[in-house]
N, C-alpha and C positions, 0 to 999 in steps of 0.2 A: 787561052785555050779552054774550051769547055769539055766537060766529061759527061758521059751518059748517067753516071751514078754520082750522087752527092757524097761527099766524104762522110765516113762513119762518125757518129758523135763521139767526142772524147770521153773516155771512161777512165776512172781512176783505177790504176792497177795496184792491187794489194796482194801481198804474199799471204799464203794460207798460214794461219796461226795454229791450226790443229790438223794433224795428219792421222790417217788410219794405218795401223800396223798390225801384223799378226805376231803375237808373242806366244810361243808354244803352239797350242791348238786353238787359241782364242784370238779374236780380233779385238782391238781396243783403240781408243782415241788418245793421241799423244800430243803434248804441247810441243810444237815445232822448235821453239827456242831452247828448250831444256832436254827434250827427249823423255820427259816424265809422263808416265801413264796417268791420265786424269779421269778416264772412264773405261771400265770393263763391264760389259753387260752381265747382269745377274744370271744365275743358273736357270731360272725359270724362263729366260728369253734365249737361252743358248741355241735352241733349235730354230729360232727366227733369225739368227745372225749367222749366215753361212758364207758370206762373201764380204769383200772390201766395200762394195757399194751399199750394203745394208746399213752401214754406219755413216755413210756420206752425208745424209741429211742432218744428222746430229752435228757433225763437224762443220757443216756449212752454217747451221744456226749459231754455233758458238763463234764462228768467224764473223758473222754479222753483228755480233755484240749482244746476243740474247743472254739473259741471265742464265747461269749454269743450271740452277735448279729448275727453271722453267723449261729450258731446252731438253733436259734429261727426262723430266716428268712427261712432257708431250711425246718424246720419242718412245719411252717405255709404254705409255698408254697405247700408242699406235701399234707397236709391235705386239702387245698383249691382245689387242683387238684382232689383229691378223691371226694370231695363234688360235684364238677362240673360234674364228671363222673356219680355219683349216680343220679343227677338231669337229665342228658341227657338220661340215661337208663330209668328212671321213665317216662319221657316225651314220649320216643319212645314206651314204653309198653302201655301207656294210649292211644296212637293214633292207636293202632291195633284194 
């Protein structure tokens, strides 16, 4: 029997090694196996991390096996750039 769609390619299913949790008022990345917090965003990024999804890219990078320091550095640089852009836009709008 033939089907209209070819079967989906087989993908390797992997469990997430890193989860996003809210502890108190802050979101953090947690090692799934131990429940240990492995990353909490620094205060200067607190306003850029307002939801679970804001840390998802970091957790995914760690799940892919990226080195911790490389994943965190890239994540923090992206978030800092985003904050600078927000501040620049706010300043420009205030001056109108």
